[in-house]
N, C-alpha and C positions, 0 to 999 in steps of 0.2 A: 710070451707072445704079446703081453700088454705093452711091452716096450718096443715092439716091432712096428714100424710104420711103413706101410706099403706105398710105393711111389705112385702118384696119380698120373695117369696118361695125359700128357700135355699135347697141345696143338703144335703143328709144324711151325717153327719159328721163321722159316725161310720161304713160307708160302706167299704168293702175291707179287713176286718180282716181275712177273710178265703182265701184270695189270696195266692198262693204258690210262694215263691222266689226261683228260680232255683239255686241261689248261694249256698244254703245250701243242695243241692242234692248231697249226698256223693257217690251216685252210678255213677255219671257222672264225678268224679274227675280224673279218668284215661284218659278221653278224653279231659280234660281241659288243653290247652297248657300253659296258664299262670301259672297254679298251678304246672305242671310238671317242668317248667323252674325254678320256685322258689325253688322246692325241690332239684334240681341239684346244685344250687348256695349257697353262704354263707347265703343267706336270709332264706333258708330252714333249716339251722342248728342252728337257734336261740333256746333259751329255750322255751319249750311249754307253752302255755298260761294256766292260771288257770281255766278260764271259758271255758267250753266245749260246752255250748249250746248257740244258737243264741239269746236267750231272754235276756241275761245279758248285762251289760254295755260294757264289752270288746268285746263281740260278735257283738255288734252293730257297731263297727268301720269298715271302709272300708279296703280292702286289699291293696289299693294303696294310695299314698299321695295325698294331695290336688292339686298337679300339674297335676295329672293324670285326665283322663276323668271320669266324673261322669254321672250316669243315673238318670235323674230327677224323682222325685216322684210326682205323681199327687194326688190331693184331691179335694174335692168339693170347698174349700175356699183357696187353695194354701198352707195350712199348711201341714207338713209331716204327713204321716199315722202312726198310732201307732201299728198296728198289721198285717194287711193283706198285701198281695203282689199285687202291681198294675203294670201292663204292664211290668213285668219282673224285677221290682225294689224291692229290699229288704225292708221289713218293719222295720223302725228304732224304737228304744225306745225313745219316745219324752221326757221322764223325765230325761234321762241321756245323751242325745246327745249334743255334743258341738256345739255352734253356728258357722255357716260358713262352716261346713264340711258336706260332703255327704257320706253316707255309700254305695252308688251304685258303681259298678265297671263294666266297659265294658270289654268284653272278648277280648283278643288279645292285650291289652295295655301293654306297657313296663314300666319298673321302671326308672323314670327320675326326681329325686327330685329337680335338679337345673334348669329344664326347658330348657336344652341345645338343645333339638330337635326342638325348635321353630326358631333357627337361630339368627343372630345378630339383635340388635335393629335397627329400621329404622332411617335414618339420620335426623338431625334437619332441620326444615324448614328454607330455606334461607330468610334473612330479605329483604324485598322489599324496596329498596332505591329510588324508583321512586316516592314514595308518597311525597306530599308537606311537611308533618310533619317531615319526615326523613331528607329531604333536609334542613329544618330550623334548626334541631338539629345539623347537621354536620356543618353548617355555624356558629352557635353559638360557637361550640367547636373551630373552626378555629380562631374566634375573641378572645376568651379567651387565646388561645395559643400565638397569636401575642402580646397581652398585657403582658403576662408573659415573652416572649422573649425581649420585649422592656425594661421591668424592669431589667432583667438580664444584658442586654447590658449597661444600665445606671450604674449598680453596679460595673462594671469593667472599667468604664470611657469612653466607646465607645458611646459618646452622639449623634454623627451623625447617627450611626446605630440604636440607640434607637429611634431617631426621625423618621427614615424611617419606622420602625416597627409600631410606633404609628400611622403614617399616613395611612399605609396599613390597620391597625385595624379599623380606622375610615371609610375607604372606604367600607370594608366588612360589617361593622355594618349598614351603610346606605343601602347597598344592602339587608341586612337581613330585615330591616324595610319595604322596598319596596315589598319584597317577602311575608311578612306577610299581608301587605295591599292587595296584589293581591289575596291571598287566602282567604280574608275576615276574618282573625283571628287577628284583631287589638287589641282586648281586652287582648291578651296574650303577648303584647310587653314587653320585659325585660328592665325596666327602670334602674335597677342596672347596667346592661351591658352598656347601653348608658352613664350613669354617669361615669363608670370606663374608658370608651374610651375617653371621653372628658377631664376628669381630667388628665389622663396619657399624652394625647396630649399636654395639657397646660403645664404640668411639663417639658416635653421634649423640648418644645419651650423655656421655661425659662432657662433650662440647656444649650441650644445652644445660649443664649443671643439674641434670637429673641423675644424681649419684646412686640412689638405691637401684634404679632400673639398670644403670650401667653395671653395677656390681653383680646383679642377678645374671645379666648376659655373660659376664666374664666367668661366673661360677659354672654356667652351663658348659662353657668351652673347657674350663680347667678340669672338670670332673669327668669329661668324656675321654676314656682311655684310647679311643680310636684316633684322636688328634695328637700327632707327635709334636714335641717341643711346645706344648700348650703351657707348660710351667712358666715360660718367660712372661706370660701375660700377668703374672702376679706382680710384676713391676708396675703395670698400669693400675692394678687394684691398690697397690701401696700408694701410688700417686693420688688416687682418689681419697684414700684415708688421710693423706697429708693435707689435701684441700679442705677436708672436713675437720682438720685439726685434731684428728684422732691419732696422735703421734705414736703411742705404744703399738697399736695395730699396724701402723705404717712400717715401723721397724720390723715387726714380725713378718710381714709379707715381703719386705725387701730381703730379709735373710733367707726366707723360703725360696725366693727367686734365685738368690746367690747360690744356694745349695744345688739347684737344678741346672746351673749353667757350668759347663766344663771349663777347665783352665785354658783351653784353646781359644776361647773368646775373652781375651784379656781386657780389651778396651771396654766391653760391656760390663765386666765385673768391676772395673775401676769406676765406671759411672754409677753403678749401684752403690758401691762403697762411699762414693762422694755424697749420694743422697742420704745414706745412713748417717754420715757425719753432720749433714745439715739438720736432720731431724733431731739429733742429739743436742745441737746448738739451740734449737727451738725449745727443747726440754730443759735447757740450762745445765745439762750434763757435759761440761766442757772437757773433762778428762777423757770420757769415752769418745767425744768428737775428735780430740787431739790424737787418740790412737788410730782412728780411721784416716785422718788427714796425713799423719806421719807415714802410714803404710803406703798411701797413694804417692806421696812425695819421694818415697824410696823406689817404688816400682815404676811409676810413670808420672813424673812431675809435670804440673801445668800451672798456669798463672792463677786461675781461680782458686784452686785448692791451696796454693801457697798463701794467697791473701786471706783465705778463711782460717788457715793455721795461725797466722799472725794475730787475727782477731781473737782466737781462742786463748793464745798466750797473753794477750793484753787483758782479757777478761779475768784470767787467774793471776795476773800481775807478775809473771815470770820474766824478768828483764833479760837475762842471759839467753833464754830461748827465743825471746823476741828478736834479738840481734841475729841469732843463727838462722831463724826463719826468714828474716829480711835478706840475709845473704843468699839463702836458697832461692828466694823469690827473684832476685835480680840475676841469678845464674840460670834460670829456666830457659832452655833453648826454644825459640819461637818457630824455628824451621822455615824461615822465609829468606829470600835472597836479598842481597844488598841493593841499595838504590842505584849503585854504579852500573848495575846490569842494564838499566834503562837509559843510560847516557850513550849516545852514538860515539864509538871509539874510532871510526874510520870514515873514509869518504865513499864507501861502497853504498850506492843507492839502494840496492836490494836489502842489505842488512839494516840500513836505516829505516826502510819501510817496515821491516819486521818489528824493529824496536818501537817504532811509532804505533804500530798496531797493538802490541801487547802492553803499551804503557798504561792504558786505561781500560784494560779488559777486566772481566769479573774476577779473575784470579788475583790480579794486582790490587784491585779494590778490597778483596778479602784480606790480603796481606796487610794493607794499610789499616783496615779496621782492627785487625788483630794487634798490630803494633800500638795503635791508639789506645785500645783497651788495656794492654800491658802497661803503658805509661800512666794511664789513669789509676790502675791498682797500685803501682809503685809510688806515685805521688801521694795517694790517699794513705797508704801504709806509713810512709815517711812522716807525714803530718800527724798521724795518730800516735806513733811510738816515740817521736822526737822528744816530747816533754816527759816521757815515762822512763826512757832507758838511761838518762843521765840526771844529774842533780838540777840542771836548768835546761830549758828548752833550747837555748842557743847552742850549748855543747851537744845536745842530742841532734839538732839539725846539722851541726858540723860533722858529726860522725856519719850521719846518713849521706851527706854530700860527698864525704871521702869514699864511702863504699860505692856510691853510684859512679864516681869518676873512674873507678877501677873496673867497671862493668861495661856491658855493651850499650848502656843507656847514658853515655857521657853527656849528651846534650841536655839531659834532665837536671844536671847539677845546677845550672844557672836558674832554672825554673824553681828549684828548691830554695835557692837563695832569695828569690823574689817572694816566695811564700813565707820565708822567714821574716822578711820585712812586713808582710801583711799580718803575721802573728804579733809583731811589735805594735802595729796599729791597733789591733783588737785589744791589746793590753794597755792602750792609751800611752804607749811610750813612743811618741812621735819623733823625738830626736834620734833614737836608735834606728827607727825605720828609715829616716832620711839618710843617716850615715850608711846603713846597709845598701840602700839604693844608689848612693853616690859611688860605691865601689865598682859599679858597672860602667862607669864612664869610659874606662879603657878596655872594655870587652869588645866582642864582635858587634857588628852593626845591629843585628836583630835584638840581642839582649840589651844593648845600650838604648835602643829605641824604646823598648818596653819599660826599662827602668826610668828613663827620662820622662816618658809619658806619665808614669805614676807620680813622679816628683812634681811635675807640672800640675797634676790634679790636686795633690796635697797643698801646694802653695796657693792654688786658686781657692780652695776651701778656706784657707787661712787669710784670704784677701790680700796676700802678698803678690800682687799682680805682676810686678816686675820680675820676680823670681819665676813665677809661673810662665811668663812670656819667654824667659831665657831658656828654661828647660823644654818648653814646647819647640823652640827653634832647634835645640840640640836633638830632640827626638825626630824632627823633620829632616835634619841633615843626615842623621843615621839611617833613616828609612823614610823616604819621601812618600811611599805608598802606604804608610801607616795611617788609617783613617782616624784613630783615636788621637794621634798627635796633631792632625789637622784640625780636629774639633777643639782640642784644648787651645790651639793657636787662635782659632776663630773666637773662642770665648774671651781670651785676653783682649782681643781687639773689640769685641762687643761691649765689654764693660767700659771701654774708652769712648764709646758712642760712635765708633767708625763702622757703621752698619754695612756700608757697601763692601768694605774690605772683608768684614766678617763673613758676608754672604759668599764672597769668592772662595774663602777657605772651606766653607761648608759644601759648596758645589764641588770643589776638588775632592773632598772626602767622599762625596756621593759617586764621583767618577771612579774612584778606587774601589769602593764597596757600595754597590747600589742598594744593598739591604741594610745600610747603616741608618737606623731609625733616629738616632740622636742628631745626626747631621741634618736630616730632613726636618725634624722638629725645630731645631735652632734656625734653619733657613727660613721657615715660616715666621718665626719671631722677628727675624731681621727684616723681612718684607713688611711685616706689620709696623715696625718702627719707622720704616722708610715710607709709610703710607701707601704702599703698593698692596692694597688689601686683596685684590683679585688674585695676584700671584701667591700671596700668603694663604689664601683660601685653597688654591690648587695644591699647595704643599700639604696642608693638613688633611685634605680629602684623600690624597694618595696615602698619607700615613694612616688614615682611618681604614683604608682597604687592607693594610698590613696588620695593624693592631685594632681589631674590631671592637674589643672591649676596653680600650684605654680611656679612662675618664678624663685625663688631662687633654687628650686630643679632642674629644668631643666638646670639652669646655672651651677650648680655643676656637673651635668652629662656631660655637654659639656666640662667643665674644666678637668674632669677625662679622658674623651676620648682623649683630646688633650695631656695629660701626657702619655697616653698609646700609642701614636703614631697613632691615627686614626682620622686625621683631618676631613674627610668626615662626620663621625658620630658627631663630635663636631659641624660642621657647621649645620647639621640637627637639633640638639638640640637647637642651638642658634637661628635658624629660628623659632622654637616653642616659644622660649623666646620672640622674636620680635612680634609674633602673640599675645602674652599675654600683653606685654608692648612695643608697637610700637615706643614710643618716648624716649626710654632709650639710651642716647648717648654712654654710656660705652659699652653696648652690641653691638651697631652698629660698634663702633671702633674695638671691638674684632673680629667681623665678617670680617671687612676690613683687619685686620692683618692676619687672617687665609687664606683668599683668596690671599693676597699678598704672603704668604709663599708658596701657591700652584701655584704661577705664573700667577694668573688671575688678571691682573692689572686693567682691566675695572671694574670688580665687586668690587675689593678693593676700587677703586676710588669712586664708587657709595656709598658704605657704609660709607667711611670716609667723604664724602661730607654731607651725611645725619647726621652723628654724629656732624660735624661742625655746621650744621644748627641749631640743638637743643642745642648744648653747644659749643659756639665759643671760649672758653677759655682753651681748652685742648691743651697743648703745643705739645704733641706727635702727635695729629691729625694735628695740624697746620704745624708741621715740615714735616710730610709725604706728605701732599698736596702740600707744597711748593717745596719739592724735586721732586714730580711727574711732576709739571709744568716745572721745570728746565730740567728734563729728556726729556720731550716732546718738548723742545725748545720754551716754552711760559714763558719766564722770566718775562714779564710784569705782567702776572697773578700771578706769584709766589710772586711778591713784596707785594701785599696786605696781604698775609698770614704772611710774615715775619715782616711786619710793625705792625700787630696785636700782634705778639710775642714780639716785642719791647715794645709795650704798657703794656703787661702783666709782662714782666721782663725788666724794663728800665735800670737796672744796669748790665745786662748781655750783654757784648760787642759783643758776637757772632752773635746775630740777626741783629745788625746794620751793621756789616761787610758783612753779607750775603745780606742785602738790597743793600748796595753799590756795591757788586759784581754783583747783578742782573742788576743794572743800567749799569754797564760796559758791560755786555754780550749783553744787548739790544741795545748798541751803544749810550746811553745817557751819554756821558762822562762828560758833564757839571754838570748834576745832581749827578753823581757818585762823582765828585770832591767836590761838596758842602756837600755831605753826609760824605765823609772822613774828611772834615774840621770840621764838627759838632762832629764827633767821636773823633777827636784829641782834640777839645776843652773840651770835657767831660772826655776823658781818655788820658791825654798828654803823658803818659809813655807807651802807647801801640805801640809796635814795628811794628806790622803788618800794622797798620794804617799809620805810618810814611813812611814805605817802599812804600805803594801804592801811597801816596802823592808825594813822590820823583819821582816815575815812571810817574805818570800822569802829573806832572808839567814839567818834562823833555820833554815828548812827545808833550805836548801842548805848550811848549816854554814859560812857565810862569817864572817870575822873582823870585817867592818865592821858587824856587827849591833849592837854596843854603841854605836858612834858614831851610828848612825841612831836608836837608842832614846833616847840623850841629846838629840839634836836634836828628836826628837818630843816629849819632855817639855817642853823649853824652849819650843817653838813653841806647845804647848797651854797652857802657863802664861801666855805672853804674850797669847794670844788671850783667855783668861779675864779677865786684867787689863783688856784693851781693852774687853771686853764689860761689865765692871763699871763702868768709867768712863762708857761710853755710857749704861748704865742709870741711874747716879746723875745724870748730866746731864739725862736725860729727866725723872727725878723732880723735880729742882730746877726745871726749866722749867715742868713741870705745876703744881708748888706755887706758883710765882710767878704764873702765869696765874690760878690759883684765888684767891689772896689779892688780886690786883689787881682782879678782877671783884667780889669781896666788898666791898672798900673803896669802889669806885666806886658800888656799889649803896647802901651805907650813907650816902654823901654825897648821893646823889640823892634818897633817901627816908628819912625818919626812922623809919618802921616797920621792925621787924626782919624781914629776909628769910630764907626757909628756905635752908639751905646746899645748893648744887647738888650733884647726884649726881656723884661723881668717876668719871672714865673714863680709864683708863690703857691705852693701846695696848701698853705695855711688858709688862703681865701676859700679854696674848695671845701676844706674841712669845716671852716666856719659856716659857710653857706649850708652845708649839710647839717650842722648842728642847729642853725637857726630854723631850718625847715622842720626839725623834729624836737624843738624845745618844748612843745606843749606836752610831750610825753617822753621823759628821759628814760623810762624803762624800756622803750623800743630800741635804744641805742646799744643794749647789751648784746643782742644777736638778732639776726633776721628771723630766727626760729621762734622768737618771743612775740611775734606780731599778733598771735591769737589771744594774748593776754589782754584784760581790760585796761583801759587808760585810767589816768588819775581822776578824770571827771566822771567816769562811769565805773565805780567800784563793783557793782553787782550785775552789770550788763555783760552778757557773753558776746564777745566779738567773734567773727567768723573763724572757726578753727581750721578752715581749709588752707589758710596761709601758713600753717605750721609746717616747717620743712621736714618732710619725712624721706628725704632723698637717701639713696643707698650708694655708698662708696664701696666699690668692690674690694673686699679685703684680700682677695687672691691675686689682684692685679700685679703688684710688684713681685709676688712670689712666683706666679705662673709665668711671668715674662722673663724670668732669669734664664739665660741660655743653659742648655743641658751640657753636661760633661760627657765623657765617653762611657758612662755607666749604662747598665742594661735596663734598670727598672727603678721607679721612684721609691723613696723610703716610706712615705706615708701619703695619705690623701690630702692632708692640709697643706703640705709644702711640696708641690709637684717637682720642684727643681732640685731638691736634695736627693742625692743619689746613694745607692748602696755601695759603700766603700769596698766591700769584699768583691763584688762583681767587677768593679772598675779596675781593681788592681790585679786581676787575673793576668798571668803572663800572656803575651801575644803568641 
């Protein structure tokens, strides 16, 4: 009986068919407000319906839309009635009624199809942030944002800021874990977030060279068994040990990482093995390094590993293996497309546009960089092993050239030949270098231009300017856009003092290569020689903006400002030169001269003293310092400088006379007498020395006074006779020239010619001698004017007239035009260039 269900007595499904629906009562239409309003509006002017009776499908539709109010219909089981009217609701036709619609209509309802009478939608419910789950989500988002900010700071090089963000992320992540534990939701802890925080913190510690802290963070990750694949981070730990130069531990961790990485990650395993080989090289264990590199070249060869393998074979001195490794190196596939791919092959504009778009994209730039790196490794390896694989470096280079010609790097063969010539130059075998470079005269234009440029440079250094000009022309004809060739051509014209033409060549070199600093430097020198100082100043100012720390550029700027009459600017630029080369004695002396010209004797003395300290053989500096001490009445200190000048120029009597004069001024007459006697012994015909000997002997009451007086008269008489003979000889030669010119004029033309005005330089010289006959010692040099005259042996004349002028020793060196080299050889000779840099192939 439990499974027996009695049927419940149901209501009559067909009841209500005779019920009347007041909607269809036509008698009450005049009193129906909704109907009358519809009649007055556009709704009432619609076309009439075809069905007129309420029993049809159209008649069963409600008079309002589904948004309007509906009158529900009741039945015994909830289904709509089919015929009768129940409780004022119209009976629908159930067979044709659409689902979801009601045919009922409430009286007094308005037409509102969009439901606008209901008003605006209710506002969204505010999120309750006070719940524990919401707080956890907000905190997780903050941690992720901090990690992202830390990575962005690292990408722009702000390592300190990146570390601070990483530390803050770590603090918030720990607070997040505590909050989850407090809420009892520990099973939903985000391990990925914890891993990201710890890894980022370790990386930032490593970037800031805080290696112990970084290693601690990595240990926390590696020891946590919940982090999958954390063993790979031992590579990072090994890298830190490598930076700390703890090579045995680095190898240990590299091998531990290698054991935890499966064979499916082949590239990663190859990189780790390459690191192991590099560490073995640092340890000097070349055999173990060779084992690692050979395995890599067998499994996945690459350029860098091949080069390292050659270095290891070179270190152990294995010739045969060096050759095999070089052959492997040049056969490594680069995996890049040919350059022909980027050359338009048809007139199709769409394909040409595509080629133009990919010609300089990042992928093509990466391919070019990879090719340049491969060529660099091959060139370096060839230059390294060439002298070692054969009995001579020439035969070794020839073998390398032959191997390269058979590889994909055919164009490198010519560059190797040029490097062979450079090696000859470094071995001081210039003839072989020239012969090697001359073999390129029949090669293609690029190589011919590079070889001819180097030949022009060599001949220019040897001062064979004709050959230098010839090869410069050859280089220009082969490649007119070669800036080095144009510079060499300009240099050959510069030394011939055709500065305008030289400037044109330098300008053309700058048009071809706006970054060519040698052309800009030489152009400034050309403008300086042409006395176009402002233009030269512009050139050197531009060059200074490119080469901020170039001492030679700053020196030229100082020199130009000095010529323009702006000594203060010249001093400022020379101070910058001193900051770059603080021990340059010539620049220090130049600063002393400028301060002396400005009247600042103390500053001038300081710089001259510094110059003397670094270079105690500069006569001009010695002379100025001696004159300064004489002017300040410290003749004893001046003696040491002039004695040094005597050592430098022992045959120049001027310095010895000044030393004797200093002894006299200081009151040491005995020493002065001995010095004059020594001068007389070495220069017996010196009149000044004899005069001072006579004066000193007379005043000191010596018996040698008569002897010195006799010698003085004899020397003066001999000098007068010599001067008379010279004078008569000059008069005879002048008379002969005058008669010869008159006779030739009479023979050439019958008309009487006026006698040319006679000009005798002897009269001027005689007048000069007569004006200075009272003191013959002043005729030796203008710099001797400070010495006492013959009538005043003990009186000190003004030492201010002693010439302490400074002749710039760098002038002729600094003004030499630059060749196509990249940097100066030293500080003293700014024009000499680094031969190795100049002869690099174009």
